[in-house]
Structures are given as structure tokens and as C-alpha cells.
C-alpha positions, 0 to 999 in steps of 0.5 A, spaced: 498 467 465 505 471 464 508 472 471 506 479 473 512 484 473 512 489 479 516 495 479 517 498 487 517 505 489 520 506 496 523 512 500 525 508 507 525 502 510 521 498 505 517 493 510 511 492 505 517 492 500 519 486 504 513 483 505 511 482 497 518 479 496 517 474 502 510 472 498 513 471 492 519 467 494 514 463 498 511 462 491 504 464 494 504 470 490 506 469 482 510 475 481 517 478 480 519 485 482 524 487 477 526 494 479 526 498 486 526 506 485 528 510 491 529 517 492 533 516 498 540 514 497 540 511 505 533 508 504 533 501 508 529 498 502 536 498 498 539 493 502 533 489 502 533 489 494 541 488 494 539 482 499 534 479 494 538 481 487 533 486 485 535 491 481 535 498 484 535 506 482 536 512 486 533 517 482 532 524 486 528 529 484 533 535 485 536 532 479 531 534 474 528 540 471 521 539 473 516 534 477 513 532 471 520 531 468 522 527 474 516 522 474 516 522 466 523 519 467 521 514 472 515 512 467 520 510 462 525 506 466 519 502 468 517 501 461 524 499 459 523 493 464 516 491 462 513 493 468 505 491 469 504 494 476 507 499 480 507 498 488 508 504 492 512 502 499 513 508 503 514 512 497 514 519 500 511 523 494 505 524 491 505 521 484 506 525 478 501 525 472 506 523 467 507 516 471 499 516 473 498 517 465 503 512 463 500 506 468 493 508 469 490 503 474 496 500 475 499 503 481 497 501 488 499 504 494 498 502 502 496 507 507 495 506 515 488 508 515 481 506 513 481 511 507 477 516 506 479 518 513 486 520 515 489 521 509 496 524 508 502 523 513 501 520 520 494 516 519 495 513 526 497 519 530 490 522 527 486 516 529 488 517 536 487 524 536 480 523 533 479 518 538 476 513 533 475 506 536 477 502 529 483 504 525 486 500 520 489 500 513 487 501 506 490 498 499 488 503 493 489 505 486 493 511 485 490 517 482 493 525 482 490 526 489 493 524 496 490 517 498 484 519 494 484 513 489 479 507 488 479 502 494 481 495 493 482 492 500 482 494 507 483 491 514 480 494 520 483 493 527 481 496 534 484 502 537 485 501 545 485 506 550 492 505 552 494 505 545 500 510 543 502 511 536 507 506 536 503 500 538 497 502 534 502 503 528 505 496 529 498 493 530 496 496 523 503 494 520 501 487 521 495 487 517 499 491 511 503 486 510 497 481 509 493 485 505 498 488 500 500 482 497 493 480 497 491 486 493 497 484 488 495 477 487 488 479 485 491 484 480 495 479 477 489 474 477 485 479 473 480 479 478 480 487 479 475 491 475 474 499 477 467 502 476 467 509 477 470 510 485 469 502 486 473 496 485 469 490 484 473 483 485 471 478 481 469 471 484 469 475 491 464 471 496 461 476 502 462 473 509 457 476 514 462 478 519 463 485 523 468 488 528 465 492 534 470 495 539 469 495 545 465 488 544 458 487 545 455 482 550 451 476 546 444 478 545 445 485 549 446 492 547 451 493 553 458 493 552 462 488 555 465 489 562 473 489 564 
């Protein structure tokens, strides 16, 4: 199969952008990032792109007639470079219809919560405020809503009683860096099929595992002490 050509959109530090770069350079992911587009000229993601010789463009919305014009122009830049998949890596804008229409089910995002709960900003903070026992992260295809597209892969982590937004974010981020490249790998291998709201994974084998927090004693319904 031809090497998957990736375009990345980022607004900030780009740690997920870096995790994808690392997987490619280690040859665990057969792909190439051909362009980074950012709406923030001070984004750390730019420095990451420079370090790894990746072309980048700074495209700020205020320079365009409309939101649709902005995203239509982004779509054209990505098409020029024969991009097969777009990855959002901390891109702090809802993607516009012209870009979604140009790349249907070829735009991915990662969100620090177990969607569909806690969409939008500060998913980790929302989880703590709600008092959930499990949180995590989700890779999904992008549609016109806010974090509403079909879910590809999720990772769950426990929420501890003494967690802060920072400690929970760090625990979730560890798995973001694992599942985002994996979702891209499945896409690159042609193994993802969208059926309505469900993403089917070809060749997927279900493993019978579960996460319980707080943990339960074996053979008992009581919670583990200590």
C-alpha cells in the first residue's frame, strides 16, 4: 500500500503531533506528515515541525473573508500535497464544513474524555467536577459538531480521590500518545469502516477485560480496602 500522507492541524504545544512523529520515525507507523497548519504563530508545534523538517503554514482566520473561506483554503493547501488523512492535534477550533466535505471520514481528532461525555474544553476538569471514577481519551472522526463524530478507539484510566486536573491530565495524556498513532495505523491499513455512528475495525478480536475503580476483591462484591 502507498505511504499515508498526513496533514496536521495544531494550535499549541503539539504533544500528540510529536507522538505521531515519533511513531513514524521509529517505523512503527508507515506514514508521512507532509504539512502542519497552525492558527497560532507562537505554537510550539512549529518548533517540532522545524526539528523534523516538516513543512508548516501559519494560517490565521482573521486574514480571511469568512470562516468557510478559511477552511476552504486549508482544504486546498492539503489537497495540493495529496493528503490522505488530517489529524487534529490540539487544534482549538471547530472544523468548518468546507474542510469536512473535502475530507469525509478522513479527519481525526483526539479528546481527553470518554466521549460522548464531557465534550468541548477541559474534559479532565469536567470529569473531576462530576466525580466520575473512570475517565480517559477518545479518538474519533470529525463531523460538524463538537466532539460528536464516530468513535474509533478509547482508553480508560482511573480517577483517584486526590487527583487534580494536572495529575489526571497527565495520566490521560500517556494514553493519548498511544491510541492516536494506533487509530492512524488502523486507517492506513484500510481497517476502519464507518457504519452509521459505529466504526467497525476489520480483523479486530475482542478481549474479555474490564476496569473497575475502586477495585473489587476477587469473588466478592465488596470494595478492596486500603
